[in-house]
N, CA and C atoms as an extended XYZ file, in Angstrom:
168
Properties=species:S:1:pos:R:3:atomname:S:1:resname:S:1:resid:I:1 pbc="F F F"
N         1.046       -1.299        0.358 N   MET     1
C         0.075        0.142        0.052 CA  MET     1
C         0.711        1.156       -0.108 C   MET     1
N         0.458        2.191       -0.638 N   ILE     2
C         1.170        3.350       -0.915 CA  ILE     2
C         0.378        4.418       -0.233 C   ILE     2
N         0.840        5.276        0.928 N   VAL     3
C         0.235        6.317        1.483 CA  VAL     3
C         0.846        7.712        1.235 C   VAL     3
N        -0.438        8.436        0.683 N   GLU     4
C         0.127        9.957       -0.012 CA  GLU     4
C        -0.321       10.540        0.947 C   GLU     4
N         0.516       11.839        1.924 N   ILE     5
C        -0.289       12.445        2.594 CA  ILE     5
C         0.154       14.018        2.191 C   ILE     5
N        -0.704       14.994        1.916 N   LYS     6
C        -0.814       16.475        1.393 CA  LYS     6
C        -1.483       16.938        2.695 C   LYS     6
N        -1.298       18.334        2.490 N   ALA     7
C        -1.804       19.432        3.240 CA  ALA     7
C        -2.177       20.583        2.709 C   ALA     7
N        -3.099       20.404        1.952 N   VAL     8
C        -3.750       21.749        0.583 CA  VAL     8
C        -5.220       22.047        1.151 C   VAL     8
N        -5.298       23.279        1.004 N   ALA     9
C        -6.333       23.465        0.993 CA  ALA     9
C        -7.934       23.035        0.323 C   ALA     9
N        -7.483       22.926       -0.957 N   HIS    10
C        -8.653       22.356       -1.638 CA  HIS    10
C        -8.306       21.372       -2.580 C   HIS    10
N        -8.983       20.254       -2.578 N   GLN    11
C        -8.477       18.805       -3.465 CA  GLN    11
C        -8.514       19.374       -4.506 C   GLN    11
N        -7.501       18.978       -5.166 N   GLN    12
C        -7.338       18.654       -6.875 CA  GLN    12
C        -7.336       17.815       -7.540 C   GLN    12
N        -7.439       17.482       -8.658 N   ALA    13
C        -7.142       16.117       -9.569 CA  ALA    13
C        -5.759       15.803       -9.267 C   ALA    13
N        -4.721       16.519       -9.045 N   THR    14
C        -3.477       16.389       -9.487 CA  THR    14
C        -3.188       15.333       -8.245 C   THR    14
N        -3.146       15.657       -6.797 N   PRO    15
C        -2.859       14.734       -6.108 CA  PRO    15
C        -3.402       13.205       -6.498 C   PRO    15
N        -4.709       13.206       -6.791 N   GLN    16
C        -4.873       11.970       -7.022 CA  GLN    16
C        -4.506       11.284       -8.273 C   GLN    16
N        -4.129       11.887       -9.481 N   ALA    17
C        -3.440       11.473      -10.915 CA  ALA    17
C        -2.157       11.266      -10.457 C   ALA    17
N        -1.379       11.724       -9.211 N   GLN    18
C        -0.158       11.659       -8.969 CA  GLN    18
C         0.078       10.292       -8.407 C   GLN    18
N        -0.897        9.894       -7.316 N   LEU    19
C        -1.057        8.681       -6.863 CA  LEU    19
C        -1.099        7.458       -7.630 C   LEU    19
N        -2.079        7.438       -8.521 N   LEU    20
C        -2.528        6.849       -9.654 CA  LEU    20
C        -1.043        6.021      -10.160 C   LEU    20
N        -0.562        6.984      -10.639 N   ASN    21
C         1.325        7.093      -11.367 CA  ASN    21
C         2.229        6.012      -10.520 C   ASN    21
N         2.045        6.824       -9.183 N   TYR    22
C         2.864        5.727       -8.391 CA  TYR    22
C         2.244        4.155       -8.462 C   TYR    22
N         0.875        4.282       -8.171 N   LEU    23
C         0.484        2.582       -8.368 CA  LEU    23
C         0.943        2.032       -9.359 C   LEU    23
N         0.675        2.709      -10.702 N   LYS    24
C         1.150        2.165      -12.035 CA  LYS    24
C         2.839        1.763      -12.113 C   LYS    24
N         3.336        2.660      -11.229 N   ALA    25
C         4.854        2.429      -11.666 CA  ALA    25
C         5.292        1.521      -10.830 C   ALA    25
N         5.059        1.320       -9.860 N   THR    26
C         5.372        0.246       -8.589 CA  THR    26
C         4.828       -1.220       -8.903 C   THR    26
N         3.453       -1.205       -9.306 N   GLY    27
C         2.856       -2.180       -9.545 CA  GLY    27
C         1.940       -2.553       -8.240 C   GLY    27
N         2.105       -1.710       -7.054 N   ILE    28
C         1.117       -1.812       -6.026 CA  ILE    28
C        -0.446       -1.307       -6.541 C   ILE    28
N        -1.043       -2.103       -5.868 N   LYS    29
C        -2.505       -2.179       -6.389 CA  LYS    29
C        -3.560       -0.946       -5.583 C   LYS    29
N        -2.859       -0.772       -4.057 N   VAL    30
C        -4.146       -0.062       -3.174 CA  VAL    30
C        -3.290        0.993       -2.777 C   VAL    30
N        -3.867        2.142       -2.912 N   GLY    31
C        -3.141        3.534       -2.250 CA  GLY    31
C        -4.228        3.982       -1.455 C   GLY    31
N        -3.820        5.192       -0.589 N   LEU    32
C        -4.670        5.842        0.320 CA  LEU    32
C        -4.034        7.191       -0.020 C   LEU    32
N        -4.794        8.438       -0.159 N   LEU    33
C        -4.578        9.757       -0.604 CA  LEU    33
C        -5.139       10.537        1.141 C   LEU    33
N        -4.519       10.952        1.793 N   VAL    34
C        -5.072       11.553        2.960 CA  VAL    34
C        -4.347       13.242        2.874 C   VAL    34
N        -5.341       13.776        3.079 N   ASN    35
C        -5.198       15.269        2.741 CA  ASN    35
C        -5.625       16.087        3.929 C   ASN    35
N        -4.636       16.812        4.912 N   PHE    36
C        -5.173       17.460        6.058 CA  PHE    36
C        -5.502       18.861        6.004 C   PHE    36
N        -6.671       18.950        5.776 N   THR    37
C        -7.134       20.899        5.662 CA  THR    37
C        -6.891       20.840        7.126 C   THR    37
N        -7.594       22.660        7.075 N   ARG    38
C        -7.752       23.355        8.438 CA  ARG    38
C        -8.508       22.491        9.623 C   ARG    38
N        -9.463       21.930        9.085 N   ASN    39
C       -10.480       21.480       10.267 CA  ASN    39
C       -10.606       19.755       10.005 C   ASN    39
N       -10.332       18.979        9.077 N   LYS    40
C       -10.415       17.575        9.199 CA  LYS    40
C        -9.067       17.157        7.993 C   LYS    40
N        -9.107       15.777        8.216 N   ALA    41
C        -8.662       14.858        7.352 CA  ALA    41
C        -9.396       14.238        6.521 C   ALA    41
N        -9.054       14.239        5.005 N   GLU    42
C        -9.841       13.442        4.123 CA  GLU    42
C        -9.206       12.783        3.193 C   GLU    42
N        -9.816       11.275        3.289 N   ILE    43
C        -9.084       10.085        2.776 CA  ILE    43
C        -9.657        9.578        1.948 C   ILE    43
N        -9.073        9.425        0.764 N   LYS    44
C        -9.793        8.722       -0.263 CA  LYS    44
C        -8.955        7.444       -0.831 C   LYS    44
N        -9.443        6.424       -0.451 N   PRO    45
C        -8.755        5.077       -1.253 CA  PRO    45
C        -8.505        5.236       -2.265 C   PRO    45
N        -7.851        4.721       -2.895 N   MET    46
C        -7.632        4.304       -4.170 CA  MET    46
C        -7.217        2.740       -4.638 C   MET    46
N        -7.495        2.225       -5.930 N   VAL    47
C        -7.680        1.029       -6.216 CA  VAL    47
C        -7.295        0.836       -7.571 C   VAL    47
N        -5.735        0.326       -8.056 N   LEU    48
C        -5.468        0.267       -9.252 CA  LEU    48
C        -5.877       -1.520       -9.789 C   LEU    48
N        -6.779       -1.062      -10.618 N   ASP    49
C        -7.203       -2.508      -10.954 CA  ASP    49
C        -7.295       -2.546      -12.567 C   ASP    49
N        -6.462       -3.704      -13.215 N   PHE    50
C        -6.461       -3.904      -14.646 CA  PHE    50
C        -7.567       -4.808      -15.008 C   PHE    50
N        -8.213       -4.820      -15.895 N   PRO    51
C        -8.868       -6.174      -16.588 CA  PRO    51
C        -7.937       -7.268      -17.023 C   PRO    51
N        -8.494       -8.009      -16.391 N   GLU    52
C        -7.468       -9.558      -16.764 CA  GLU    52
C        -7.209       -9.751      -18.083 C   GLU    52
N        -5.773      -10.424      -18.222 N   GLY    53
C        -4.958      -10.146      -19.392 CA  GLY    53
C        -4.320       -8.723      -19.531 C   GLY    53
N        -4.640       -7.855      -19.428 N   ARG    54
C        -4.157       -6.676      -19.606 CA  ARG    54
C        -3.146       -6.206      -18.176 C   ARG    54
N        -2.017       -5.325      -18.579 N   GLY    55
C        -1.061       -5.026      -18.119 CA  GLY    55
C        -0.852       -3.557      -17.603 C   GLY    55
N         0.471       -3.190      -17.160 N   LEU    56
C         0.784       -1.700      -17.606 CA  LEU    56
C         0.520       -1.557      -18.973 C   LEU    56
């Protein structure tokens, strides 16, 4: 599992794309994006899932 920790005010697509690229590059299938905002922690699980017979 890859855990990416951020501290940005507004969630953007960029950290999600970055985590997805980390998953693809390492072959790890599960990741967790944790973003600490001023008042709370936002947690987004991500799973890399290729259709059978397809790889990177």
